[in-house]
C-alpha positions in Angstrom: 93.8 87.0 116.3 95.6 83.8 117.4 97.0 82.0 114.5 99.3 78.9 114.7 102.4 80.2 113.1 103.5 76.7 111.9 100.2 76.5 110.0 100.4 79.9 108.7 100.9 80.5 105.0 101.5 84.3 105.2 102.0 84.5 101.3 98.3 83.6 100.9 97.1 86.4 103.2 96.4 89.9 101.8 98.2 93.0 103.2 95.5 94.1 105.6 95.4 90.6 107.2 99.2 90.7 107.4 99.1 94.0 109.2 96.4 92.8 111.6 98.5 89.6 112.2 101.6 91.7 113.0 99.7 94.0 115.4 97.4 91.5 117.2 98.6 88.0 116.3 100.5 85.5 118.4 104.0 86.9 119.2 105.6 84.1 117.1 103.6 85.2 114.0 104.2 89.0 114.2 107.8 88.9 112.8 106.9 86.5 110.0 103.9 88.6 109.0 105.9 91.8 108.7 108.8 90.0 106.9 106.1 88.9 104.2 105.0 92.4 103.9 108.6 93.6 103.4 109.3 90.8 100.9 106.2 91.6 99.0 106.7 95.4 98.7 110.6 95.8 98.7 111.2 95.5 94.9 108.6 98.0 93.8 109.6 100.3 96.6 113.2 100.1 95.6 112.3 101.1 92.0 110.4 104.1 93.2 113.2 105.3 95.4 115.7 104.9 92.6 113.5 106.8 90.3 113.2 109.5 92.8 116.9 109.8 93.8 118.8 108.4 90.9 121.1 106.7 93.3 120.8 102.8 93.5 123.0 102.6 96.6 121.3 105.2 98.5 117.9 103.7 97.6 118.8 100.5 99.5 119.3 102.5 102.7 116.1 104.5 102.0 114.0 101.3 101.5 115.4 100.1 104.8 114.4 103.5 106.6 111.0 103.4 104.9 110.3 100.0 106.4 111.6 101.0 109.8 109.3 104.0 109.7 106.4 101.8 108.4 107.0 99.4 111.2 107.0 102.2 113.8 103.6 103.6 112.3 101.8 100.4 111.5 99.3 100.8 114.1 98.1 104.1 112.5 97.6 102.3 109.0 94.0 102.2 107.8 93.3 98.8 106.4 90.5 100.2 104.2 93.2 102.0 102.3 96.0 100.6 99.9 99.1 99.6 101.8 101.0 100.1 98.7 99.9 103.8 98.6 100.7 104.1 102.3 104.2 102.7 101.9 104.7 104.9 98.8 103.9 108.0 100.8 106.4 107.0 103.6 109.1 106.3 100.9 108.4 109.7 99.1 108.8 111.5 102.4 112.1 109.8 102.9 113.3 110.8 99.4 112.3 114.4 100.1 114.3 114.3 103.3 117.3 112.9 101.4 117.0 115.5 98.8 117.0 118.3 101.4 120.1 116.8 103.2 121.8 116.7 99.7 120.9 120.4 98.9 122.3 121.3 102.4 125.6 119.5 101.6 125.9 121.2 98.2 125.3 124.5 99.7 127.9 123.9 102.3 130.4 122.9 99.7 129.9 126.4 98.0 130.0 128.5 101.1 132.6 126.8 103.2 136.3 127.0 102.8 137.7 124.3 100.5 139.3 122.4 103.5 135.9 122.2 105.3 134.0 121.5 102.0 136.0 118.3 101.4 134.3 116.8 104.6 130.9 117.3 103.2 131.3 116.8 99.5 128.7 114.7 97.8 130.4 112.2 95.6 127.2 111.4 93.8 127.4 114.9 91.9 129.9 113.5 89.5 127.6 110.4 88.8 124.8 112.7 88.0 126.8 114.7 85.4 128.0 111.6 83.8 124.6 110.1 83.6 123.1 113.1 81.8 125.6 112.7 79.0 124.7 108.9 78.4 122.1 107.6 75.8 118.5 108.4 75.5 117.5 106.6 78.6 119.8 108.6 80.7 118.5 111.7 79.2 114.9 110.7 80.0 115.9 109.9 83.6 117.7 113.3 84.0 114.7 115.0 82.6 112.5 113.1 85.2 115.0 114.1 87.9 114.7 117.8 86.9 111.0 117.9 87.1 109.5 119.5 90.4 108.7 117.0 92.9 104.9 117.9 92.3 105.1 116.6 88.7 107.8 113.9 89.2 106.1 112.0 92.1 102.8 111.3 90.4 104.5 110.3 87.1 106.8 107.8 88.8 104.1 106.3 91.0 101.7 105.7 88.0 104.2 105.3 85.2 107.1 103.3 86.9 105.4 101.7 90.0 101.9 100.9 88.3 99.9 102.6 91.0 96.3 103.6 90.0 95.6 107.3 89.9 93.5 106.8 93.0 96.4 105.1 94.9 98.8 107.7 93.8 96.3 110.4 95.0 96.2 108.6 98.3 99.9 108.4 98.5 100.4 112.0 97.7 97.4 113.5 99.6 96.0 115.1 96.5 92.9 114.4 94.3 92.8 111.9 91.6 92.1 114.7 89.0 95.4 116.6 90.3 97.3 113.3 89.6 96.1 113.2 86.1 96.8 116.8 85.4 100.4 116.6 87.0 101.2 113.5 84.9 100.1 115.3 81.8 102.1 118.3 82.6 105.2 116.2 83.4 104.9 114.4 80.1 104.5 117.8 78.2 107.7 119.1 80.1 109.6 115.9 79.2 108.6 116.1 75.4 109.7 119.8 75.3 113.0 118.8 76.8 113.5 116.1 74.2 112.7 118.5 71.4 115.4 120.7 72.6 118.1 117.8 72.8 
C-alpha cells in the first residue's frame, strides 16, 4: 500500500486500514498511522486502566506500556477482529502484571526488616485506604477493586469502556455467555457489599 502521506487523512481511515498503513505503507506514512491509532484509543484505554488499578498516575505509564507492546505485536493483529478488544487485552495483561508487582512489594514489606522495607514500600497503599472512606463513588470503586479479576474485568470493559459483550469476550478470551454471567455476578457482589455498608 503506497499512500501519499501529504494527501492522507488518517482520521478518516478505520483501525484496520491504519494498521495496514503502518505495517505496509510508505515509510513516511507509518508513524502518522500509528499516532492516529494512539490518539483514537488512548482516552478509553486510560479509563480502563485507571478502573483496573485505581491509580491515575500509574495508569499513564501503563497506557504507554500498552501502546509499546501493541506496536511491537501489531504484525500479529487480526484485522477481522476489533482493535479495541485487542488493545484492551494488552492493557488488562499490563494491569495484571502491575498488580503482581504490587503484591510482591507488599509481601516484601511484611517479611523484610523495617530498614529494607522502606526501600520497597508502596506509597499508593495510603491512598487506597483514604479512598475507601470517601463518598458513595469511592465505596463503589473500592468494591470494584475488590472483585476478583474474573468478575472485575468484564464489568469494566462493558460498563465503563462500552465494549460489547462480544468484544469483551474477545479481549478476555472467554465466551460471550461467560461475559454476561460474570457481569451479573459482579453486580450481585457489589449490591451485597452496598447492603452491608
